Gaussian input, Z-matrix of N, CA and C with variables (Angstrom, degrees):
# hf/3-21g

backbone

0 1
 N
 C     1     B1
 C     2     B2     1     A1
 N     3     B3     2     A2     1     D1
 C     4     B4     3     A3     2     D2
 C     5     B5     4     A4     3     D3
 N     6     B6     5     A5     4     D4
 C     7     B7     6     A6     5     D5
 C     8     B8     7     A7     6     D6
 N     9     B9     8     A8     7     D7
 C    10    B10     9     A9     8     D8
 C    11    B11    10    A10     9     D9
 N    12    B12    11    A11    10    D10
 C    13    B13    12    A12    11    D11
 C    14    B14    13    A13    12    D12
 N    15    B15    14    A14    13    D13
 C    16    B16    15    A15    14    D14
 C    17    B17    16    A16    15    D15
 N    18    B18    17    A17    16    D16
 C    19    B19    18    A18    17    D17
 C    20    B20    19    A19    18    D18
 N    21    B21    20    A20    19    D19
 C    22    B22    21    A21    20    D20
 C    23    B23    22    A22    21    D21
 N    24    B24    23    A23    22    D22
 C    25    B25    24    A24    23    D23
 C    26    B26    25    A25    24    D24
 N    27    B27    26    A26    25    D25
 C    28    B28    27    A27    26    D26
 C    29    B29    28    A28    27    D27
 N    30    B30    29    A29    28    D28
 C    31    B31    30    A30    29    D29
 C    32    B32    31    A31    30    D30
 N    33    B33    32    A32    31    D31
 C    34    B34    33    A33    32    D32
 C    35    B35    34    A34    33    D33
 N    36    B36    35    A35    34    D34
 C    37    B37    36    A36    35    D35
 C    38    B38    37    A37    36    D36
 N    39    B39    38    A38    37    D37
 C    40    B40    39    A39    38    D38
 C    41    B41    40    A40    39    D39
 N    42    B42    41    A41    40    D40
 C    43    B43    42    A42    41    D41
 C    44    B44    43    A43    42    D42
 N    45    B45    44    A44    43    D43
 C    46    B46    45    A45    44    D44
 C    47    B47    46    A46    45    D45
 N    48    B48    47    A47    46    D46
 C    49    B49    48    A48    47    D47
 C    50    B50    49    A49    48    D48
 N    51    B51    50    A50    49    D49
 C    52    B52    51    A51    50    D50
 C    53    B53    52    A52    51    D51
 N    54    B54    53    A53    52    D52
 C    55    B55    54    A54    53    D53
 C    56    B56    55    A55    54    D54
 N    57    B57    56    A56    55    D55
 C    58    B58    57    A57    56    D56
 C    59    B59    58    A58    57    D57
 N    60    B60    59    A59    58    D58
 C    61    B61    60    A60    59    D59
 C    62    B62    61    A61    60    D60
 N    63    B63    62    A62    61    D61
 C    64    B64    63    A63    62    D62
 C    65    B65    64    A64    63    D63
 N    66    B66    65    A65    64    D64
 C    67    B67    66    A66    65    D65
 C    68    B68    67    A67    66    D66
 N    69    B69    68    A68    67    D67
 C    70    B70    69    A69    68    D68
 C    71    B71    70    A70    69    D69
 N    72    B72    71    A71    70    D70
 C    73    B73    72    A72    71    D71
 C    74    B74    73    A73    72    D72
 N    75    B75    74    A74    73    D73
 C    76    B76    75    A75    74    D74
 C    77    B77    76    A76    75    D75
 N    78    B78    77    A77    76    D76
 C    79    B79    78    A78    77    D77
 C    80    B80    79    A79    78    D78
 N    81    B81    80    A80    79    D79
 C    82    B82    81    A81    80    D80
 C    83    B83    82    A82    81    D81
 N    84    B84    83    A83    82    D82
 C    85    B85    84    A84    83    D83
 C    86    B86    85    A85    84    D84
 N    87    B87    86    A86    85    D85
 C    88    B88    87    A87    86    D86
 C    89    B89    88    A88    87    D87
 N    90    B90    89    A89    88    D88
 C    91    B91    90    A90    89    D89
 C    92    B92    91    A91    90    D90
 N    93    B93    92    A92    91    D91
 C    94    B94    93    A93    92    D92
 C    95    B95    94    A94    93    D93
 N    96    B96    95    A95    94    D94
 C    97    B97    96    A96    95    D95
 C    98    B98    97    A97    96    D96
 N    99    B99    98    A98    97    D97
 C   100   B100    99    A99    98    D98
 C   101   B101   100   A100    99    D99
 N   102   B102   101   A101   100   D100
 C   103   B103   102   A102   101   D101
 C   104   B104   103   A103   102   D102
 N   105   B105   104   A104   103   D103
 C   106   B106   105   A105   104   D104
 C   107   B107   106   A106   105   D105
 N   108   B108   107   A107   106   D106
 C   109   B109   108   A108   107   D107
 C   110   B110   109   A109   108   D108
 N   111   B111   110   A110   109   D109
 C   112   B112   111   A111   110   D110
 C   113   B113   112   A112   111   D111
 N   114   B114   113   A113   112   D112
 C   115   B115   114   A114   113   D113
 C   116   B116   115   A115   114   D114
 N   117   B117   116   A116   115   D115
 C   118   B118   117   A117   116   D116
 C   119   B119   118   A118   117   D117
 N   120   B120   119   A119   118   D118
 C   121   B121   120   A120   119   D119
 C   122   B122   121   A121   120   D120
 N   123   B123   122   A122   121   D121
 C   124   B124   123   A123   122   D122
 C   125   B125   124   A124   123   D123
 N   126   B126   125   A125   124   D124
 C   127   B127   126   A126   125   D125
 C   128   B128   127   A127   126   D126
 N   129   B129   128   A128   127   D127
 C   130   B130   129   A129   128   D128
 C   131   B131   130   A130   129   D129
 N   132   B132   131   A131   130   D130
 C   133   B133   132   A132   131   D131
 C   134   B134   133   A133   132   D132
 N   135   B135   134   A134   133   D133
 C   136   B136   135   A135   134   D134
 C   137   B137   136   A136   135   D135
 N   138   B138   137   A137   136   D136
 C   139   B139   138   A138   137   D137
 C   140   B140   139   A139   138   D138
 N   141   B141   140   A140   139   D139
 C   142   B142   141   A141   140   D140
 C   143   B143   142   A142   141   D141
 N   144   B144   143   A143   142   D142
 C   145   B145   144   A144   143   D143
 C   146   B146   145   A145   144   D144
 N   147   B147   146   A146   145   D145
 C   148   B148   147   A147   146   D146
 C   149   B149   148   A148   147   D147
 N   150   B150   149   A149   148   D148
 C   151   B151   150   A150   149   D149
 C   152   B152   151   A151   150   D150
 N   153   B153   152   A152   151   D151
 C   154   B154   153   A153   152   D152
 C   155   B155   154   A154   153   D153
 N   156   B156   155   A155   154   D154
 C   157   B157   156   A156   155   D155
 C   158   B158   157   A157   156   D156
 N   159   B159   158   A158   157   D157
 C   160   B160   159   A159   158   D158
 C   161   B161   160   A160   159   D159
 N   162   B162   161   A161   160   D160
 C   163   B163   162   A162   161   D161
 C   164   B164   163   A163   162   D162
 N   165   B165   164   A164   163   D163
 C   166   B166   165   A165   164   D164
 C   167   B167   166   A166   165   D165
 N   168   B168   167   A167   166   D166
 C   169   B169   168   A168   167   D167
 C   170   B170   169   A169   168   D168
 N   171   B171   170   A170   169   D169
 C   172   B172   171   A171   170   D170
 C   173   B173   172   A172   171   D171
 N   174   B174   173   A173   172   D172
 C   175   B175   174   A174   173   D173
 C   176   B176   175   A175   174   D174
 N   177   B177   176   A176   175   D175
 C   178   B178   177   A177   176   D176
 C   179   B179   178   A178   177   D177
 N   180   B180   179   A179   178   D178
 C   181   B181   180   A180   179   D179
 C   182   B182   181   A181   180   D180
 N   183   B183   182   A182   181   D181
 C   184   B184   183   A183   182   D182
 C   185   B185   184   A184   183   D183
 N   186   B186   185   A185   184   D184
 C   187   B187   186   A186   185   D185
 C   188   B188   187   A187   186   D186
 N   189   B189   188   A188   187   D187
 C   190   B190   189   A189   188   D188
 C   191   B191   190   A190   189   D189
 N   192   B192   191   A191   190   D190
 C   193   B193   192   A192   191   D191
 C   194   B194   193   A193   192   D192
 N   195   B195   194   A194   193   D193
 C   196   B196   195   A195   194   D194
 C   197   B197   196   A196   195   D195
 N   198   B198   197   A197   196   D196
 C   199   B199   198   A198   197   D197
 C   200   B200   199   A199   198   D198
 N   201   B201   200   A200   199   D199
 C   202   B202   201   A201   200   D200
 C   203   B203   202   A202   201   D201
 N   204   B204   203   A203   202   D202
 C   205   B205   204   A204   203   D203
 C   206   B206   205   A205   204   D204
 N   207   B207   206   A206   205   D205
 C   208   B208   207   A207   206   D206
 C   209   B209   208   A208   207   D207
 N   210   B210   209   A209   208   D208
 C   211   B211   210   A210   209   D209
 C   212   B212   211   A211   210   D210
 N   213   B213   212   A212   211   D211
 C   214   B214   213   A213   212   D212
 C   215   B215   214   A214   213   D213
 N   216   B216   215   A215   214   D214
 C   217   B217   216   A216   215   D215
 C   218   B218   217   A217   216   D216
 N   219   B219   218   A218   217   D217
 C   220   B220   219   A219   218   D218
 C   221   B221   220   A220   219   D219
 N   222   B222   221   A221   220   D220
 C   223   B223   222   A222   221   D221
 C   224   B224   223   A223   222   D222
 N   225   B225   224   A224   223   D223
 C   226   B226   225   A225   224   D224
 C   227   B227   226   A226   225   D225
 N   228   B228   227   A227   226   D226
 C   229   B229   228   A228   227   D227
 C   230   B230   229   A229   228   D228
 N   231   B231   230   A230   229   D229
 C   232   B232   231   A231   230   D230
 C   233   B233   232   A232   231   D231
 N   234   B234   233   A233   232   D232
 C   235   B235   234   A234   233   D233
 C   236   B236   235   A235   234   D234
 N   237   B237   236   A236   235   D235
 C   238   B238   237   A237   236   D236
 C   239   B239   238   A238   237   D237
 N   240   B240   239   A239   238   D238
 C   241   B241   240   A240   239   D239
 C   242   B242   241   A241   240   D240
 N   243   B243   242   A242   241   D241
 C   244   B244   243   A243   242   D242
 C   245   B245   244   A244   243   D243

   B1=1.4468
   B2=1.5194
   B3=1.2777
   B4=1.4535
   B5=1.5218
   B6=1.3228
   B7=1.4591
   B8=1.5230
   B9=1.3277
   B10=1.4642
   B11=1.5214
   B12=1.3307
   B13=1.4599
   B14=1.5249
   B15=1.3199
   B16=1.4555
   B17=1.5215
   B18=1.3107
   B19=1.4625
   B20=1.5210
   B21=1.3145
   B22=1.4659
   B23=1.5186
   B24=1.3188
   B25=1.4593
   B26=1.5173
   B27=1.3067
   B28=1.4630
   B29=1.5180
   B30=1.3302
   B31=1.4632
   B32=1.5196
   B33=1.3150
   B34=1.4630
   B35=1.5195
   B36=1.3255
   B37=1.4602
   B38=1.5157
   B39=1.3146
   B40=1.4640
   B41=1.5186
   B42=1.3212
   B43=1.4636
   B44=1.5198
   B45=1.3102
   B46=1.4586
   B47=1.5160
   B48=1.3030
   B49=1.4661
   B50=1.5182
   B51=1.3220
   B52=1.4628
   B53=1.5229
   B54=1.3324
   B55=1.4613
   B56=1.5151
   B57=1.3159
   B58=1.4572
   B59=1.5191
   B60=1.3216
   B61=1.4654
   B62=1.5266
   B63=1.3140
   B64=1.4708
   B65=1.5223
   B66=1.3279
   B67=1.4640
   B68=1.5193
   B69=1.3119
   B70=1.4645
   B71=1.5222
   B72=1.3139
   B73=1.4687
   B74=1.5241
   B75=1.3204
   B76=1.4636
   B77=1.5207
   B78=1.3240
   B79=1.4655
   B80=1.5237
   B81=1.3200
   B82=1.4652
   B83=1.5217
   B84=1.3220
   B85=1.4678
   B86=1.5235
   B87=1.3466
   B88=1.4584
   B89=1.5033
   B90=1.3146
   B91=1.4598
   B92=1.5234
   B93=1.3193
   B94=1.4481
   B95=1.5241
   B96=1.3265
   B97=1.4570
   B98=1.5207
   B99=1.3065
   B100=1.4591
   B101=1.5100
   B102=1.3239
   B103=1.4567
   B104=1.5206
   B105=1.3068
   B106=1.4592
   B107=1.5189
   B108=1.3108
   B109=1.4547
   B110=1.5270
   B111=1.3177
   B112=1.4625
   B113=1.5170
   B114=1.3246
   B115=1.4612
   B116=1.5274
   B117=1.3386
   B118=1.4681
   B119=1.5265
   B120=1.3266
   B121=1.4634
   B122=1.5255
   B123=1.3057
   B124=1.4608
   B125=1.5249
   B126=1.3134
   B127=1.4628
   B128=1.5221
   B129=1.3075
   B130=1.4680
   B131=1.5244
   B132=1.3245
   B133=1.4662
   B134=1.5259
   B135=1.3256
   B136=1.4674
   B137=1.5213
   B138=1.3212
   B139=1.4623
   B140=1.5215
   B141=1.3145
   B142=1.4693
   B143=1.5254
   B144=1.3192
   B145=1.4638
   B146=1.5265
   B147=1.3295
   B148=1.4634
   B149=1.5265
   B150=1.3135
   B151=1.4753
   B152=1.5287
   B153=1.3230
   B154=1.4648
   B155=1.5308
   B156=1.3154
   B157=1.4620
   B158=1.5263
   B159=1.3455
   B160=1.4665
   B161=1.5222
   B162=1.3200
   B163=1.4595
   B164=1.5152
   B165=1.3226
   B166=1.4642
   B167=1.5222
   B168=1.3268
   B169=1.4591
   B170=1.5239
   B171=1.3274
   B172=1.4588
   B173=1.5189
   B174=1.3190
   B175=1.4628
   B176=1.5253
   B177=1.3215
   B178=1.4606
   B179=1.5194
   B180=1.3083
   B181=1.4573
   B182=1.5188
   B183=1.3081
   B184=1.4479
   B185=1.5194
   B186=1.3128
   B187=1.4508
   B188=1.5054
   B189=1.2953
   B190=1.4501
   B191=1.5267
   B192=1.3175
   B193=1.4662
   B194=1.5245
   B195=1.3269
   B196=1.4608
   B197=1.5258
   B198=1.3109
   B199=1.4556
   B200=1.5218
   B201=1.3058
   B202=1.4591
   B203=1.5316
   B204=1.3202
   B205=1.4615
   B206=1.5338
   B207=1.3166
   B208=1.4660
   B209=1.5237
   B210=1.3119
   B211=1.4630
   B212=1.5251
   B213=1.3352
   B214=1.4682
   B215=1.5240
   B216=1.3162
   B217=1.4619
   B218=1.5266
   B219=1.3185
   B220=1.4625
   B221=1.5248
   B222=1.3229
   B223=1.4653
   B224=1.5250
   B225=1.3213
   B226=1.4714
   B227=1.5224
   B228=1.3177
   B229=1.4735
   B230=1.5312
   B231=1.3191
   B232=1.4732
   B233=1.5178
   B234=1.3137
   B235=1.4671
   B236=1.5271
   B237=1.3174
   B238=1.4621
   B239=1.5189
   B240=1.3149
   B241=1.4665
   B242=1.5272
   B243=1.3335
   B244=1.4507
   B245=1.5012
   A1=108.35
   A2=117.81
   A3=123.35
   A4=110.13
   A5=115.55
   A6=121.36
   A7=110.12
   A8=116.34
   A9=120.04
   A10=111.24
   A11=116.67
   A12=119.44
   A13=109.43
   A14=115.01
   A15=120.98
   A16=114.25
   A17=117.53
   A18=121.13
   A19=108.40
   A20=116.10
   A21=121.36
   A22=109.59
   A23=116.19
   A24=121.74
   A25=109.61
   A26=115.98
   A27=123.49
   A28=107.06
   A29=116.28
   A30=121.10
   A31=108.64
   A32=115.80
   A33=121.79
   A34=108.94
   A35=116.32
   A36=120.47
   A37=112.08
   A38=115.98
   A39=121.51
   A40=114.48
   A41=118.85
   A42=119.41
   A43=111.89
   A44=117.31
   A45=121.19
   A46=111.39
   A47=116.01
   A48=121.23
   A49=112.82
   A50=116.91
   A51=120.43
   A52=111.70
   A53=116.84
   A54=120.02
   A55=111.75
   A56=116.53
   A57=120.81
   A58=111.92
   A59=116.18
   A60=120.47
   A61=110.74
   A62=116.51
   A63=120.05
   A64=110.75
   A65=116.78
   A66=120.51
   A67=111.12
   A68=116.92
   A69=121.26
   A70=110.84
   A71=116.59
   A72=120.25
   A73=111.20
   A74=117.52
   A75=120.96
   A76=111.59
   A77=116.87
   A78=120.63
   A79=110.30
   A80=117.58
   A81=121.20
   A82=111.65
   A83=116.50
   A84=121.02
   A85=112.54
   A86=116.82
   A87=120.06
   A88=116.67
   A89=118.29
   A90=120.62
   A91=111.21
   A92=115.54
   A93=121.41
   A94=104.27
   A95=117.26
   A96=117.33
   A97=112.29
   A98=113.82
   A99=122.14
   A100=104.96
   A101=115.45
   A102=119.89
   A103=108.23
   A104=115.07
   A105=120.45
   A106=110.52
   A107=115.01
   A108=121.29
   A109=107.18
   A110=116.89
   A111=119.59
   A112=113.11
   A113=117.44
   A114=121.34
   A115=110.42
   A116=117.88
   A117=120.11
   A118=114.20
   A119=118.61
   A120=120.22
   A121=111.56
   A122=116.49
   A123=120.29
   A124=111.56
   A125=117.27
   A126=119.62
   A127=110.62
   A128=117.79
   A129=120.27
   A130=110.99
   A131=116.40
   A132=120.10
   A133=110.57
   A134=117.42
   A135=121.23
   A136=110.28
   A137=117.63
   A138=120.85
   A139=110.99
   A140=116.69
   A141=120.63
   A142=111.00
   A143=116.02
   A144=120.76
   A145=110.77
   A146=116.80
   A147=120.75
   A148=111.58
   A149=116.50
   A150=119.78
   A151=110.41
   A152=115.77
   A153=120.28
   A154=111.88
   A155=116.68
   A156=120.76
   A157=113.36
   A158=116.99
   A159=118.90
   A160=114.07
   A161=118.28
   A162=120.66
   A163=113.16
   A164=117.19
   A165=121.51
   A166=111.76
   A167=114.93
   A168=120.76
   A169=106.30
   A170=116.34
   A171=120.33
   A172=108.91
   A173=116.05
   A174=122.25
   A175=107.60
   A176=115.97
   A177=119.32
   A178=111.34
   A179=114.58
   A180=123.17
   A181=106.70
   A182=115.91
   A183=120.41
   A184=109.08
   A185=115.97
   A186=119.57
   A187=111.74
   A188=113.90
   A189=122.98
   A190=107.28
   A191=118.85
   A192=119.96
   A193=112.08
   A194=115.19
   A195=120.15
   A196=112.96
   A197=116.64
   A198=121.27
   A199=107.61
   A200=116.03
   A201=119.99
   A202=110.86
   A203=116.72
   A204=121.02
   A205=111.15
   A206=117.20
   A207=120.43
   A208=111.38
   A209=116.73
   A210=120.05
   A211=110.23
   A212=116.57
   A213=120.44
   A214=111.08
   A215=118.08
   A216=121.02
   A217=111.54
   A218=116.64
   A219=120.89
   A220=110.27
   A221=116.74
   A222=120.40
   A223=110.51
   A224=117.77
   A225=120.99
   A226=111.32
   A227=118.20
   A228=120.99
   A229=109.59
   A230=116.92
   A231=120.94
   A232=111.40
   A233=116.74
   A234=121.25
   A235=110.40
   A236=116.85
   A237=120.97
   A238=111.83
   A239=117.27
   A240=120.53
   A241=111.96
   A242=117.32
   A243=120.29
   A244=111.64
   D1=164.78
   D2=-178.48
   D3=-108.62
   D4=159.86
   D5=-176.69
   D6=-101.40
   D7=117.04
   D8=175.91
   D9=-116.84
   D10=12.19
   D11=179.51
   D12=-62.01
   D13=140.61
   D14=-179.33
   D15=84.08
   D16=-6.05
   D17=176.58
   D18=-84.16
   D19=162.97
   D20=177.77
   D21=-108.12
   D22=143.60
   D23=179.21
   D24=-137.25
   D25=148.44
   D26=176.03
   D27=-119.44
   D28=124.46
   D29=-178.99
   D30=-119.57
   D31=117.66
   D32=175.53
   D33=-87.39
   D34=149.35
   D35=178.55
   D36=66.96
   D37=35.34
   D38=-171.37
   D39=-69.84
   D40=-11.19
   D41=177.22
   D42=-93.62
   D43=-5.43
   D44=177.32
   D45=-86.60
   D46=178.26
   D47=-176.98
   D48=-61.77
   D49=-55.38
   D50=-176.30
   D51=-71.75
   D52=-45.36
   D53=179.26
   D54=-64.00
   D55=-39.17
   D56=178.01
   D57=-63.96
   D58=-41.84
   D59=178.26
   D60=-65.68
   D61=-40.56
   D62=178.54
   D63=-64.74
   D64=-44.52
   D65=179.21
   D66=-61.47
   D67=-42.60
   D68=179.25
   D69=-63.24
   D70=-46.69
   D71=-179.35
   D72=-61.96
   D73=-44.53
   D74=179.81
   D75=-64.14
   D76=-41.13
   D77=178.25
   D78=-64.77
   D79=-41.91
   D80=179.02
   D81=-64.41
   D82=-28.15
   D83=179.62
   D84=-86.28
   D85=1.60
   D86=173.70
   D87=97.51
   D88=9.47
   D89=177.84
   D90=-75.88
   D91=147.85
   D92=164.46
   D93=-84.45
   D94=125.03
   D95=-173.53
   D96=-122.62
   D97=148.87
   D98=168.63
   D99=-112.90
   D100=125.11
   D101=178.39
   D102=-109.36
   D103=140.72
   D104=-177.49
   D105=-131.53
   D106=147.38
   D107=178.07
   D108=-163.50
   D109=168.63
   D110=-179.76
   D111=-85.41
   D112=-11.48
   D113=-177.54
   D114=-106.16
   D115=106.91
   D116=-175.91
   D117=-63.28
   D118=-34.12
   D119=179.18
   D120=-68.28
   D121=-43.64
   D122=-179.49
   D123=-68.54
   D124=-35.98
   D125=-176.64
   D126=-69.14
   D127=-37.92
   D128=177.75
   D129=-67.17
   D130=-39.56
   D131=177.64
   D132=-64.15
   D133=-41.75
   D134=178.67
   D135=-64.94
   D136=-39.10
   D137=178.41
   D138=-61.75
   D139=-44.89
   D140=178.46
   D141=-63.19
   D142=-40.75
   D143=178.18
   D144=-60.59
   D145=-45.49
   D146=-179.43
   D147=-66.34
   D148=-42.21
   D149=178.91
   D150=-60.56
   D151=-46.05
   D152=-177.95
   D153=-65.99
   D154=-39.43
   D155=-175.31
   D156=-79.65
   D157=-29.83
   D158=-171.40
   D159=-123.60
   D160=-17.08
   D161=-175.11
   D162=73.83
   D163=10.01
   D164=-177.51
   D165=-74.21
   D166=156.52
   D167=169.22
   D168=-77.67
   D169=124.91
   D170=-177.60
   D171=-132.32
   D172=118.73
   D173=174.03
   D174=-104.68
   D175=160.92
   D176=-179.34
   D177=-126.65
   D178=153.75
   D179=172.98
   D180=-141.20
   D181=144.93
   D182=-179.91
   D183=-117.92
   D184=136.98
   D185=176.03
   D186=142.93
   D187=177.94
   D188=-179.14
   D189=-123.98
   D190=128.40
   D191=-178.26
   D192=-77.64
   D193=55.84
   D194=-176.45
   D195=-91.00
   D196=-0.67
   D197=174.54
   D198=-147.19
   D199=163.41
   D200=179.74
   D201=-61.28
   D202=-39.12
   D203=-179.97
   D204=-64.57
   D205=-46.30
   D206=179.62
   D207=-65.15
   D208=-41.49
   D209=178.18
   D210=-62.57
   D211=-41.70
   D212=178.38
   D213=-63.06
   D214=-38.25
   D215=178.57
   D216=-62.91
   D217=-40.56
   D218=179.07
   D219=-66.64
   D220=-46.39
   D221=178.96
   D222=-63.55
   D223=-40.71
   D224=178.99
   D225=-62.46
   D226=-35.82
   D227=176.90
   D228=-61.96
   D229=-40.71
   D230=177.96
   D231=-66.45
   D232=-43.63
   D233=-179.00
   D234=-64.63
   D235=-44.02
   D236=-179.95
   D237=-64.95
   D238=-33.38
   D239=-177.57
   D240=-69.65
   D241=-31.46
   D242=-174.25
   D243=-129.83

């Protein structure tokens, strides 16, 4: 296996099945992650769940990358966090 600990990752749709599984796997592997979703309540709950389960650094962003501006806001949240 390869080492990705200490790397940063951005996971969109992190409250869904696939995004949630990806976020969990990345956190377990030692990544600092930013999770994003359109639902602010669910994203905060998922962040707390990941922190408690893995001890990972988890930042959040809310929104949908449906425009260049929105996508930039999500990426900027990840950059600012780490």
